[in-house]
C-alpha positions as YAML, in Angstrom:
chain: A
units: angstrom
residues:
- id: 1
  name: VAL
  ca: [-0.03, 0.02, 0.00]
- id: 2
  name: GLN
  ca: [1.17, 3.50, -0.84]
- id: 3
  name: LEU
  ca: [0.02, 6.42, 0.79]
- id: 4
  name: GLN
  ca: [0.08, 10.08, -0.21]
- id: 5
  name: ALA
  ca: [-0.66, 12.88, 2.24]
- id: 6
  name: SER
  ca: [-1.69, 16.37, 1.30]
- id: 7
  name: GLY
  ca: [-3.30, 19.39, 2.48]
- id: 8
  name: GLY
  ca: [-0.59, 20.84, 4.66]
- id: 9
  name: GLY
  ca: [0.31, 24.51, 4.62]
- id: 10
  name: LEU
  ca: [0.89, 27.71, 6.64]
- id: 11
  name: VAL
  ca: [-2.04, 28.94, 8.67]
- id: 12
  name: GLN
  ca: [-2.51, 31.52, 11.47]
- id: 13
  name: ALA
  ca: [-3.32, 30.39, 14.95]
- id: 14
  name: GLY
  ca: [-7.02, 29.70, 15.41]
- id: 15
  name: GLY
  ca: [-7.42, 28.68, 11.91]
- id: 16
  name: SER
  ca: [-8.22, 25.43, 10.14]
- id: 17
  name: LEU
  ca: [-6.69, 22.93, 7.79]
- id: 18
  name: ARG
  ca: [-7.83, 19.43, 6.35]
- id: 19
  name: LEU
  ca: [-5.38, 16.77, 5.61]
- id: 20
  name: SER
  ca: [-6.08, 13.92, 3.25]
- id: 21
  name: CYS
  ca: [-4.27, 10.59, 2.80]
- id: 22
  name: ALA
  ca: [-4.94, 8.68, -0.33]
- id: 23
  name: ALA
  ca: [-4.26, 4.95, -0.46]
- id: 24
  name: THR
  ca: [-3.37, 2.99, -3.62]
- id: 25
  name: ARG
  ca: [-5.62, 0.42, -2.74]
- id: 26
  name: SER
  ca: [-9.18, 0.11, -0.95]
- id: 27
  name: THR
  ca: [-8.92, 1.02, 2.76]
- id: 28
  name: HIS
  ca: [-12.13, -0.74, 3.41]
- id: 29
  name: ASN
  ca: [-10.29, -3.88, 4.69]
- id: 30
  name: ILE
  ca: [-7.55, -1.92, 6.54]
- id: 31
  name: ASN
  ca: [-8.34, -2.15, 9.96]
- id: 32
  name: ALA
  ca: [-6.41, 0.63, 11.56]
- id: 33
  name: MET
  ca: [-5.34, 3.96, 9.86]
- id: 34
  name: ALA
  ca: [-3.74, 6.80, 11.77]
- id: 35
  name: TRP
  ca: [-2.28, 10.29, 11.69]
- id: 36
  name: TYR
  ca: [1.02, 11.04, 13.32]
- id: 37
  name: ARG
  ca: [3.19, 14.03, 13.62]
- id: 38
  name: GLN
  ca: [6.84, 14.99, 14.19]
- id: 39
  name: ALA
  ca: [7.82, 18.28, 15.35]
- id: 40
  name: PRO
  ca: [11.69, 19.43, 14.94]
- id: 41
  name: GLY
  ca: [13.68, 17.83, 17.52]
- id: 42
  name: LYS
  ca: [10.86, 15.70, 19.01]
- id: 43
  name: GLN
  ca: [9.90, 11.98, 18.42]
- id: 44
  name: ARG
  ca: [6.91, 11.00, 16.25]
- id: 45
  name: GLU
  ca: [3.81, 10.97, 18.12]
- id: 46
  name: LEU
  ca: [0.32, 9.62, 17.39]
- id: 47
  name: VAL
  ca: [-2.48, 12.23, 16.66]
- id: 48
  name: ALA
  ca: [-5.60, 10.27, 15.80]
- id: 49
  name: LYS
  ca: [-6.48, 6.80, 14.87]
- id: 50
  name: ILE
  ca: [-9.46, 5.13, 13.21]
- id: 51
  name: THR
  ca: [-10.44, 1.50, 13.28]
- id: 52
  name: THR
  ca: [-13.24, -0.98, 12.14]
- id: 53
  name: GLY
  ca: [-16.39, 0.44, 12.55]
- id: 54
  name: ASP
  ca: [-15.00, 4.06, 12.66]
- id: 55
  name: LYS
  ca: [-13.98, 3.93, 16.15]
- id: 56
  name: THR
  ca: [-11.74, 6.75, 16.82]
- id: 57
  name: ASN
  ca: [-9.09, 7.71, 19.22]
- id: 58
  name: TYR
  ca: [-7.22, 10.85, 19.82]
- id: 59
  name: SER
  ca: [-4.28, 12.27, 21.67]
- id: 60
  name: ASP
  ca: [-5.18, 14.54, 24.64]
- id: 61
  name: SER
  ca: [-3.51, 17.52, 23.05]
- id: 62
  name: VAL
  ca: [-5.82, 17.41, 19.93]
- id: 63
  name: LYS
  ca: [-9.19, 16.05, 21.37]
- id: 64
  name: GLY
  ca: [-12.02, 18.38, 20.66]
- id: 65
  name: ARG
  ca: [-10.11, 20.11, 17.93]
- id: 66
  name: PHE
  ca: [-9.34, 17.39, 15.37]
- id: 67
  name: THR
  ca: [-11.39, 14.85, 13.65]
- id: 68
  name: ILE
  ca: [-10.27, 11.76, 11.86]
- id: 69
  name: SER
  ca: [-12.62, 10.38, 9.33]
- id: 70
  name: ARG
  ca: [-12.47, 7.95, 6.28]
- id: 71
  name: ALA
  ca: [-14.01, 7.65, 2.89]
- id: 72
  name: ASN
  ca: [-13.43, 4.09, 1.89]
- id: 73
  name: ILE
  ca: [-14.93, 4.65, -1.49]
- id: 74
  name: LYS
  ca: [-12.22, 7.15, -2.20]
- id: 75
  name: ASN
  ca: [-9.54, 5.03, -0.48]
- id: 76
  name: THR
  ca: [-8.73, 8.20, 1.67]
- id: 77
  name: ILE
  ca: [-8.57, 9.22, 5.37]
- id: 78
  name: TYR
  ca: [-8.87, 12.58, 6.38]
- id: 79
  name: LEU
  ca: [-7.82, 14.88, 9.45]
- id: 80
  name: GLN
  ca: [-9.88, 18.17, 9.96]
- id: 81
  name: MET
  ca: [-7.86, 20.39, 12.07]
- id: 82
  name: ASN
  ca: [-9.71, 23.37, 13.79]
- id: 83
  name: SER
  ca: [-8.50, 25.91, 16.34]
- id: 84
  name: LEU
  ca: [-4.99, 25.30, 15.48]
- id: 85
  name: LYS
  ca: [-2.16, 26.40, 17.73]
- id: 86
  name: PRO
  ca: [1.45, 26.93, 17.16]
- id: 87
  name: GLU
  ca: [2.32, 23.90, 19.09]
- id: 88
  name: ASP
  ca: [0.52, 21.75, 16.32]
- id: 89
  name: THR
  ca: [3.39, 22.83, 13.89]
- id: 90
  name: ALA
  ca: [4.83, 19.57, 12.62]
- id: 91
  name: VAL
  ca: [5.26, 17.12, 9.73]
- id: 92
  name: TYR
  ca: [2.11, 14.98, 9.71]
- id: 93
  name: TYR
  ca: [2.20, 11.40, 8.39]
- id: 94
  name: CYS
  ca: [-0.34, 8.90, 7.81]
- id: 95
  name: LEU
  ca: [-0.08, 5.13, 8.74]
- id: 96
  name: ALA
  ca: [-2.06, 2.22, 7.38]
- id: 97
  name: ALA
  ca: [-2.58, -1.09, 9.03]
- id: 98
  name: ASN
  ca: [0.43, -0.24, 11.45]
- id: 99
  name: THR
  ca: [2.87, -0.85, 8.63]
- id: 100
  name: TYR
  ca: [2.60, 1.39, 5.70]
- id: 101
  name: TRP
  ca: [3.69, 5.13, 6.20]
- id: 102
  name: GLY
  ca: [3.19, 7.95, 3.69]
- id: 103
  name: LYS
  ca: [5.34, 10.83, 2.95]
- id: 104
  name: GLY
  ca: [4.73, 13.74, 5.34]
- id: 105
  name: THR
  ca: [2.90, 16.96, 4.76]
- id: 106
  name: GLN
  ca: [4.17, 20.11, 6.69]
- id: 107
  name: VAL
  ca: [1.71, 22.10, 8.83]
- id: 108
  name: THR
  ca: [3.02, 25.50, 10.11]
- id: 109
  name: VAL
  ca: [0.77, 27.54, 12.44]
- id: 110
  name: SER
  ca: [2.02, 30.89, 13.23]
- id: 111
  name: SER
  ca: [1.08, 32.83, 16.24]
...
């Protein structure tokens, strides 16, 4: 499975972005898909995860602000990010089946 993330960019604090991650094959049978992020000098961390039945989990730092969703017909997952903060600045990566990583997309939030 190859994954392509997109939708990153530069936004002011309080703004919104929607990230997309498109897979080269159907995501319907992929149990778990997730978004991670890595800020400069920090370890990669889990942001949000979606599993079978569209069960979702979020890190405490984004809970209530970010929403992960999937559109299996488009082989795509999304990350809607609202009320962005400067500390959300990072490269965001998608992960499928706990195995396949996509190339990251840069999100920069200015204060």
